[in-house]
Kinemage of the C-alpha trace (Angstrom):
@kinemage 1
@onewidth
@group {chain A} dominant
@subgroup {mainchain}
@vectorlist {calphas} color= white
{ca unk a 1} P 82.332 -60.780 38.661
{ca unk a 2} L 86.127 -60.620 38.664
{ca unk a 3} L 88.034 -63.657 39.884
{ca unk a 4} L 88.747 -63.957 43.595
{ca unk a 5} L 92.484 -64.024 42.928
{ca unk a 6} L 92.100 -60.660 41.217
{ca unk a 7} L 89.994 -59.315 44.086
{ca unk a 8} L 92.637 -60.341 46.635
{ca unk a 9} L 96.061 -59.923 44.978
{ca unk a 10} L 98.034 -60.520 48.153
{ca unk a 11} L 101.806 -60.546 48.026
{ca unk a 12} L 103.525 -63.817 47.239
{ca unk a 13} L 104.228 -65.864 50.340
{ca unk a 14} L 101.667 -64.144 52.559
{ca unk a 15} L 99.351 -66.543 54.363
{ca unk a 16} L 96.528 -64.411 55.702
{ca unk a 17} L 94.405 -66.273 58.230
{ca unk a 18} L 93.335 -63.418 60.479
{ca unk a 19} L 89.869 -62.378 59.315
{ca unk a 20} L 88.562 -62.640 62.872
{ca unk a 21} L 90.771 -59.601 63.622
{ca unk a 22} L 91.099 -57.233 60.653
{ca unk a 23} L 90.488 -58.456 57.111
{ca unk a 24} L 92.127 -57.384 53.845
{ca unk a 25} L 89.956 -55.348 51.510
{ca unk a 26} L 88.951 -56.729 48.133
{ca unk a 27} L 90.233 -54.834 45.129
{ca unk a 28} L 86.817 -53.298 44.456
{ca unk a 29} L 86.816 -51.635 47.890
{ca unk a 30} L 90.263 -50.187 47.309
{ca unk a 31} L 89.219 -48.889 43.901
{ca unk a 32} L 86.037 -47.361 45.316
{ca unk a 33} L 88.050 -45.444 47.912
{ca unk a 34} L 90.600 -44.286 45.342
{ca unk a 35} L 87.801 -43.038 43.080
{ca unk a 36} L 86.204 -41.244 46.030
{ca unk a 37} L 89.526 -39.605 46.909
{ca unk a 38} L 89.968 -38.507 43.289
{ca unk a 39} L 86.519 -36.937 43.280
{ca unk a 40} L 87.257 -35.094 46.511
{ca unk a 41} L 90.516 -33.793 45.098
{ca unk a 42} L 89.178 -32.653 41.751
{ca unk a 43} L 85.504 -31.885 42.348
{ca unk a 44} L 85.099 -31.461 46.072
{ca unk a 45} L 81.540 -32.228 47.160
{ca unk a 46} L 79.923 -31.168 43.882
{ca unk a 47} L 78.326 -34.603 43.505
{ca unk a 48} L 77.381 -35.090 47.166
{ca unk a 49} L 73.911 -36.462 46.265
{ca unk a 50} L 75.620 -39.308 44.413
{ca unk a 51} L 77.638 -40.118 47.516
{ca unk a 52} L 74.450 -40.254 49.557
{ca unk a 53} L 73.002 -42.652 46.985
{ca unk a 54} L 75.887 -45.028 47.732
{ca unk a 55} L 75.135 -44.748 51.450
{ca unk a 56} L 71.480 -45.525 50.757
{ca unk a 57} L 72.530 -48.584 48.761
{ca unk a 58} L 74.773 -49.672 51.638
{ca unk a 59} L 71.856 -49.534 54.071
{ca unk a 60} L 69.861 -51.768 51.760
{ca unk a 61} L 72.750 -54.238 51.450
{ca unk a 62} L 72.994 -54.380 55.240
{ca unk a 63} L 69.250 -54.831 55.550
{ca unk a 64} L 69.440 -57.844 53.243
{ca unk a 65} L 72.482 -59.222 55.024
{ca unk a 66} L 70.673 -59.168 58.387
{ca unk a 67} L 67.224 -59.874 56.901
{ca unk a 68} L 65.867 -56.837 58.735
{ca unk a 69} L 62.268 -55.924 57.843
{ca unk a 70} L 63.232 -52.467 56.561
{ca unk a 71} L 66.184 -50.111 56.234
{ca unk a 72} L 64.517 -48.018 58.947
{ca unk a 73} L 65.822 -50.681 61.356
{ca unk a 74} L 69.437 -50.098 60.262
{ca unk a 75} L 71.814 -47.509 61.727
{ca unk a 76} L 75.347 -46.887 60.503
{ca unk a 77} L 77.627 -46.644 63.542
{ca unk a 78} L 81.333 -46.223 64.260
{ca unk a 79} L 81.770 -49.716 65.648
{ca unk a 80} L 80.224 -52.550 67.646
{ca unk a 81} L 81.131 -50.936 70.947
{ca unk a 82} L 79.178 -47.794 70.091
{ca unk a 83} L 76.089 -49.812 69.219
{ca unk a 84} L 76.366 -51.830 72.433
{ca unk a 85} L 76.629 -48.565 74.356
{ca unk a 86} L 73.460 -47.266 72.677
{ca unk a 87} L 71.636 -50.273 74.116
{ca unk a 88} L 73.291 -50.387 77.522
{ca unk a 89} L 72.845 -46.696 78.263
{ca unk a 90} L 69.582 -46.358 76.377
{ca unk a 91} L 67.452 -48.813 78.324
{ca unk a 92} L 65.729 -47.685 81.506
{ca unk a 93} L 67.303 -49.810 84.224
{ca unk a 94} L 66.135 -50.325 87.790
{ca unk a 95} L 68.307 -51.378 90.744
{ca unk a 96} L 68.362 -55.164 90.882
{ca unk a 97} L 67.994 -55.678 87.132
{ca unk a 98} L 70.270 -58.361 85.711
{ca unk a 99} L 72.078 -58.902 82.408
{ca unk a 100} L 73.236 -62.318 81.201
{ca unk a 101} L 76.516 -62.640 79.310
{ca unk a 102} L 78.911 -65.528 78.796
{ca unk a 103} L 82.296 -65.963 80.444
{ca unk a 104} L 83.999 -65.901 77.034
{ca unk a 105} L 82.942 -62.498 75.742
{ca unk a 106} L 85.257 -60.005 74.088
{ca unk a 107} L 85.714 -56.991 76.424
{ca unk a 108} L 83.343 -54.850 74.326
{ca unk a 109} L 80.446 -57.125 75.275
{ca unk a 110} L 81.404 -57.283 78.945
{ca unk a 111} L 82.697 -53.872 80.003
{ca unk a 112} L 79.670 -52.011 78.650
{ca unk a 113} L 77.343 -54.000 80.908
{ca unk a 114} L 79.644 -53.852 83.923
{ca unk a 115} L 79.622 -50.068 83.481
{ca unk a 116} L 75.954 -50.172 84.533
{ca unk a 117} L 76.906 -51.175 88.088
{ca unk a 118} L 76.379 -47.618 89.445
{ca unk a 119} L 72.736 -47.984 88.353
{ca unk a 120} L 72.401 -51.162 90.385
{ca unk a 121} L 72.530 -53.534 87.425
{ca unk a 122} L 74.102 -56.933 88.033
{ca unk a 123} L 75.998 -58.805 85.325
{ca unk a 124} L 75.827 -62.610 85.468
{ca unk a 125} L 78.518 -64.481 83.562
{ca unk a 126} L 77.491 -67.948 82.416
{ca unk a 127} L 79.963 -70.675 81.512
{ca unk a 128} L 79.685 -72.001 77.971
{ca unk a 129} L 81.528 -75.185 78.817
{ca unk a 130} L 79.548 -78.369 78.481
{ca unk a 131} L 77.385 -79.973 75.838
{ca unk a 132} L 74.497 -77.497 76.004
{ca unk a 133} L 75.620 -73.880 76.440
{ca unk a 134} L 72.223 -72.570 75.325
{ca unk a 135} L 70.530 -74.423 78.170
{ca unk a 136} L 73.009 -72.901 80.625
{ca unk a 137} L 72.323 -69.398 79.316
{ca unk a 138} L 68.562 -69.799 79.411
{ca unk a 139} L 68.546 -71.459 82.832
{ca unk a 140} L 70.301 -68.374 84.195
{ca unk a 141} L 67.396 -66.175 83.072
{ca unk a 142} L 65.632 -65.629 86.370
{ca unk a 143} L 62.856 -63.109 87.052
{ca unk a 144} L 65.272 -60.178 87.386
{ca unk a 145} L 67.000 -60.741 84.031
{ca unk a 146} L 66.026 -58.122 81.461
{ca unk a 147} L 68.566 -58.742 78.730
{ca unk a 148} L 70.904 -61.409 77.381
{ca unk a 149} L 73.953 -60.009 75.566
{ca unk a 150} L 75.771 -62.744 73.706
{ca unk a 151} L 78.256 -63.079 70.885
{ca unk a 152} L 76.928 -65.217 68.065
{ca unk a 153} L 80.428 -66.682 67.722
{ca unk a 154} L 82.946 -66.445 70.534
{ca unk a 155} L 86.059 -64.580 69.459
{ca unk a 156} L 88.639 -66.872 71.075
{ca unk a 157} L 87.236 -70.393 70.925
{ca unk a 158} L 85.138 -69.883 67.813
{ca unk a 159} L 82.117 -71.460 69.517
{ca unk a 160} L 78.972 -70.820 67.478
{ca unk a 161} L 75.717 -70.593 69.395
{ca unk a 162} L 72.238 -71.700 68.385
{ca unk a 163} L 70.672 -68.273 67.883
{ca unk a 164} L 67.144 -69.424 66.965
{ca unk a 165} L 66.989 -71.427 70.191
{ca unk a 166} L 68.271 -68.516 72.271
{ca unk a 167} L 65.853 -66.149 70.579
{ca unk a 168} L 62.876 -68.373 71.261
{ca unk a 169} L 63.948 -68.979 74.850
{ca unk a 170} L 64.474 -65.300 75.547
{ca unk a 171} L 61.130 -64.400 74.018
{ca unk a 172} L 59.348 -66.960 76.209
{ca unk a 173} L 60.998 -65.468 79.291
{ca unk a 174} L 60.418 -61.837 78.376
{ca unk a 175} L 64.166 -61.235 78.032
{ca unk a 176} L 65.616 -58.977 75.338
{ca unk a 177} L 68.252 -60.665 73.170
{ca unk a 178} L 71.215 -58.512 72.090
{ca unk a 179} L 73.559 -60.227 69.616
{ca unk a 180} L 77.152 -59.174 69.046
{ca unk a 181} L 77.412 -60.482 65.493
{ca unk a 182} L 80.926 -59.329 64.630
{ca unk a 183} L 82.352 -62.878 64.342
{ca unk a 184} L 79.299 -64.157 62.474
{ca unk a 185} L 78.163 -61.522 59.994
{ca unk a 186} L 79.897 -62.056 56.655
{ca unk a 187} L 80.986 -65.580 57.541
{ca unk a 188} L 77.570 -67.199 57.907
{ca unk a 189} L 74.026 -66.279 56.965
{ca unk a 190} L 72.307 -64.117 59.587
{ca unk a 191} L 68.608 -63.468 60.219
{ca unk a 192} L 67.394 -61.058 62.893
{ca unk a 193} L 63.801 -62.111 62.314
{ca unk a 194} L 64.502 -65.813 62.740
{ca unk a 195} L 66.558 -65.104 65.867
{ca unk a 196} L 63.826 -62.872 67.343
{ca unk a 197} L 66.529 -60.564 68.622
{ca unk a 198} L 65.951 -57.068 69.947
{ca unk a 199} L 69.338 -55.739 68.848
{ca unk a 200} L 72.270 -56.872 66.711
{ca unk a 201} L 75.512 -55.139 65.814
{ca unk a 202} L 78.793 -55.722 64.009
{ca unk a 203} L 81.843 -53.908 62.657
{ca unk a 204} L 82.682 -53.920 58.972
{ca unk a 205} L 86.374 -54.738 59.256
{ca unk a 206} L 86.314 -58.487 59.902
{ca unk a 207} L 84.275 -60.979 57.884
{ca unk a 208} L 82.548 -58.180 55.956
{ca unk a 209} L 85.939 -57.302 54.407
{ca unk a 210} L 85.451 -53.575 54.940
{ca unk a 211} L 87.228 -50.736 56.734
{ca unk a 212} L 87.503 -49.976 60.410
{ca unk a 213} L 85.331 -47.131 61.624
{ca unk a 214} L 81.991 -48.205 60.155
{ca unk a 215} L 79.557 -50.803 61.448
{ca unk a 216} L 75.885 -51.683 61.581
{ca unk a 217} L 73.335 -51.515 64.387
{ca unk a 218} L 69.984 -53.271 64.049
{ca unk a 219} L 67.317 -52.064 66.451
{ca unk a 220} L 63.895 -53.686 66.400
{ca unk a 221} L 61.258 -51.128 65.460
{ca unk a 222} L 59.194 -51.418 68.645
{ca unk a 223} L 62.273 -50.727 70.769
{ca unk a 224} L 63.768 -47.688 69.039
{ca unk a 225} L 61.795 -45.117 71.023
{ca unk a 226} L 62.576 -46.957 74.281
{ca unk a 227} L 66.305 -46.279 73.992
{ca unk a 228} L 67.200 -42.957 75.566
{ca unk a 229} L 69.404 -40.871 73.322
{ca unk a 230} L 72.700 -39.430 74.545
{ca unk a 231} L 74.009 -38.015 71.269
{ca unk a 232} L 72.294 -35.211 69.387
{ca unk a 233} L 72.994 -33.363 66.166
{ca unk a 234} L 71.650 -32.343 62.796
{ca unk a 235} L 71.734 -35.787 61.199
{ca unk a 236} L 69.604 -37.659 63.730
{ca unk a 237} L 66.588 -35.384 63.289
{ca unk a 238} L 63.374 -36.438 61.590
{ca unk a 239} L 63.684 -33.443 59.262
{ca unk a 240} L 67.442 -33.578 58.762
{ca unk a 241} L 68.447 -31.053 56.120
{ca unk a 242} L 65.741 -28.558 56.982
{ca unk a 243} L 68.192 -26.247 58.725
{ca unk a 244} L 65.730 -23.393 59.225
{ca unk a 245} L 63.252 -25.478 61.217
{ca unk a 246} L 63.244 -24.478 64.899
{ca unk a 247} L 61.151 -27.360 66.213
{ca unk a 248} L 62.696 -30.794 66.039
{ca unk a 249} L 62.298 -34.424 67.011
{ca unk a 250} L 64.538 -37.456 66.673
{ca unk a 251} L 64.158 -39.461 63.491
{ca unk a 252} L 61.598 -42.226 63.754
{ca unk a 253} L 64.011 -44.572 61.974
{ca unk a 254} L 67.290 -45.938 63.339
{ca unk a 255} L 68.936 -42.830 61.921
{ca unk a 256} L 68.126 -41.380 65.345
{ca unk a 257} L 71.359 -43.082 66.486
{ca unk a 258} L 73.482 -41.226 63.886
{ca unk a 259} L 74.071 -37.823 65.409
{ca unk a 260} L 76.329 -36.143 62.845
{ca unk a 261} L 77.879 -36.242 59.391
{ca unk a 262} L 78.092 -39.708 57.846
{ca unk a 263} L 81.310 -41.623 57.250
{ca unk a 264} L 81.064 -41.539 53.482
{ca unk a 265} L 84.645 -42.668 52.980
{ca unk a 266} L 83.897 -45.831 54.951
{ca unk a 267} L 80.571 -46.230 53.168
{ca unk a 268} L 82.302 -46.314 49.777
{ca unk a 269} L 84.566 -49.147 50.888
{ca unk a 270} L 81.988 -51.185 52.802
{ca unk a 271} L 79.395 -50.913 50.036
{ca unk a 272} L 81.936 -52.289 47.569
{ca unk a 273} L 82.992 -55.093 49.918
{ca unk a 274} L 79.402 -56.159 50.529
{ca unk a 275} L 78.797 -56.202 46.792
{ca unk a 276} L 81.392 -58.974 46.600
{ca unk a 277} L 79.643 -61.023 49.284
{ca unk a 278} L 76.385 -60.552 47.407
{ca unk a 279} L 77.957 -61.567 44.103
{ca unk a 280} L 79.312 -64.759 45.664
{ca unk a 281} L 76.227 -65.404 47.810
{ca unk a 282} L 76.269 -66.060 51.529
{ca unk a 283} L 75.432 -69.733 51.085
{ca unk a 284} L 78.573 -70.187 48.978
{ca unk a 285} L 80.613 -68.020 51.369
{ca unk a 286} L 79.561 -70.235 54.284
{ca unk a 287} L 80.160 -73.449 52.341
{ca unk a 288} L 83.644 -72.468 51.192
{ca unk a 289} L 84.636 -71.236 54.638
{ca unk a 290} L 83.392 -74.439 56.299
{ca unk a 291} L 85.438 -76.457 53.810
{ca unk a 292} L 88.619 -74.593 54.758
{ca unk a 293} L 87.959 -74.869 58.493
{ca unk a 294} L 87.269 -78.593 58.193
{ca unk a 295} L 90.533 -79.134 56.312
{ca unk a 296} L 92.559 -77.169 58.861
{ca unk a 297} L 90.876 -79.037 61.695
{ca unk a 298} L 91.488 -82.451 60.180
{ca unk a 299} L 95.163 -81.821 59.466
{ca unk a 300} L 95.941 -80.062 62.749
{ca unk a 301} L 94.269 -82.829 64.759
{ca unk a 302} L 96.578 -85.338 63.068
{ca unk a 303} L 99.728 -83.490 64.150
{ca unk a 304} L 101.435 -84.963 67.244
{ca unk a 305} L 101.088 -82.775 70.333
{ca unk a 306} L 98.503 -80.421 68.843
{ca unk a 307} L 95.351 -79.735 70.834
{ca unk a 308} L 92.328 -78.130 69.206
{ca unk a 309} L 90.689 -75.562 71.460
{ca unk a 310} L 87.772 -74.846 69.143
{ca unk a 311} L 84.632 -76.960 68.745
{ca unk a 312} L 84.852 -79.758 66.192
{ca unk a 313} L 81.135 -80.223 65.493
{ca unk a 314} L 80.234 -78.435 62.228
{ca unk a 315} L 77.150 -76.719 63.685
{ca unk a 316} L 79.339 -75.257 66.435
{ca unk a 317} L 81.859 -73.786 63.995
{ca unk a 318} L 82.106 -70.557 62.055
{ca unk a 319} L 85.437 -69.252 60.751
{ca unk a 320} L 87.694 -69.588 63.793
{ca unk a 321} L 90.031 -72.467 64.665
{ca unk a 322} L 92.252 -72.112 67.744
{ca unk a 323} L 94.949 -74.614 68.714
{ca unk a 324} L 97.973 -75.024 70.928
{ca unk a 325} L 101.017 -77.314 70.763
{ca unk a 326} L 102.785 -79.277 73.484
{ca unk a 327} L 106.232 -77.964 74.321
{ca unk a 328} L 105.542 -74.521 72.930
{ca unk a 329} L 104.697 -71.282 74.617
{ca unk a 330} L 101.925 -69.696 72.586
{ca unk a 331} L 103.796 -66.404 72.194
{ca unk a 332} L 106.880 -68.182 70.868
{ca unk a 333} L 104.837 -70.246 68.414
{ca unk a 334} L 103.025 -67.123 67.267
{ca unk a 335} L 106.327 -65.374 66.542
{ca unk a 336} L 107.657 -68.402 64.695
{ca unk a 337} L 104.595 -68.480 62.461
{ca unk a 338} L 104.727 -64.719 61.963
{ca unk a 339} L 108.308 -65.048 60.729
{ca unk a 340} L 106.982 -67.407 58.053
{ca unk a 341} L 104.378 -64.797 56.994
{ca unk a 342} L 101.432 -66.589 58.545
{ca unk a 343} L 99.119 -63.814 59.737
{ca unk a 344} L 97.135 -65.160 62.680
{ca unk a 345} L 96.429 -64.135 66.290
{ca unk a 346} L 97.145 -65.035 69.901
{ca unk a 347} L 93.740 -65.696 71.415
{ca unk a 348} L 92.054 -67.988 73.888
{ca unk a 349} L 95.172 -69.707 75.161
{ca unk a 350} L 96.420 -70.647 71.734
{ca unk a 351} L 96.942 -69.686 68.109
{ca unk a 352} L 93.802 -68.528 66.318
{ca unk a 353} L 93.506 -69.191 62.596
{ca unk a 354} L 90.664 -67.540 60.671
{ca unk a 355} L 90.635 -67.991 56.881
{ca unk a 356} L 87.786 -66.728 54.714
{ca unk a 357} L 85.853 -68.147 51.784
{ca unk a 358} L 88.329 -66.775 49.239
{ca unk a 359} L 91.463 -68.140 50.970
{ca unk a 360} L 93.222 -70.219 48.343
{ca unk a 361} L 93.619 -73.940 49.128
{ca unk a 362} L 97.340 -73.516 48.396
{ca unk a 363} L 97.571 -70.956 51.216
{ca unk a 364} L 95.911 -73.399 53.610
{ca unk a 365} L 98.325 -76.158 52.571
{ca unk a 366} L 101.331 -73.847 52.923
{ca unk a 367} L 100.158 -72.826 56.379
{ca unk a 368} L 99.826 -76.448 57.465
{ca unk a 369} L 103.270 -77.269 56.046
{ca unk a 370} L 104.851 -74.378 57.955
{ca unk a 371} L 103.155 -75.441 61.198
{ca unk a 372} L 104.430 -79.006 60.746
{ca unk a 373} L 107.963 -77.777 60.103
{ca unk a 374} L 107.959 -75.366 63.036
{ca unk a 375} L 106.597 -77.944 65.468
{ca unk a 376} L 109.208 -80.473 64.287
{ca unk a 377} L 112.096 -78.189 65.264
């Protein structure tokens, strides 16, 4: 494996702590895309079967990453929102049915459920404040609740939820668990079987270090046929490629959610990016990321006037640390940090920092030094 500094040759002075938004690609992803472009330019689709082999390998990498039972449970989708829509508009709702979400969800995991209002579905938002957010979510699961849609890690606060506990609680109550894993997958180990979830989805462009426009949708095998399809095409058929066949049926696998031609350009990049995570190992990825978050937390908490808005307990953390500073408007502080080439985000009433496992300790120290200097002005 090449060194991490070689995989991420970022320009001198750049402090990139924005992986919870859009992550940089590793070198191997860039090279994979350049090679793919060269093939397209010089050979066209002569070697299309080889491209499909890369896509097949990507499905297997994603299966391992989610610990799905089989690649038949894995669909390649455009993004998290599309996968959420497959669930929301695939289930057979009845007037009076209820969906549980939190009051901290990213719009993708709120709007899609609110869009079910014309069908008589009620969305219940549960506060995650307090010492036991899982208890609050499960207590809200009354007899009319059919599904809990929750982010594994909240995008603004960085709050990490106890997914095994939620999965067990939902199963006991007969509630389907749908996990938006976009702020978890690639930062921490993930296990759809341990979480007993019905559905899980994530984009490739954050912690997975891949491109925008390609994500993953896990659908439990016993639920695939229950989701009504709203997109049809040649690729989602059981006998895709048999163009002369007049009779057809949707694929039995999760490919039924992939209506048309695959995003092979995205597959080249994401497959390469995931190969890096596999080379490093998710246990090491999680360990290194936790080390960087702990250091940022410790140093920021020691700065006068700084308030941490993210959880401080290690089991409640992932890769997000949000803070604010007395005497500063968040927008002004964000611009001041941006001027110093600190790439971060305005989220959750503060400044959101999100390093990754490969972020050099020197970059973390430089970021902290800049924050100290800016706040001292």
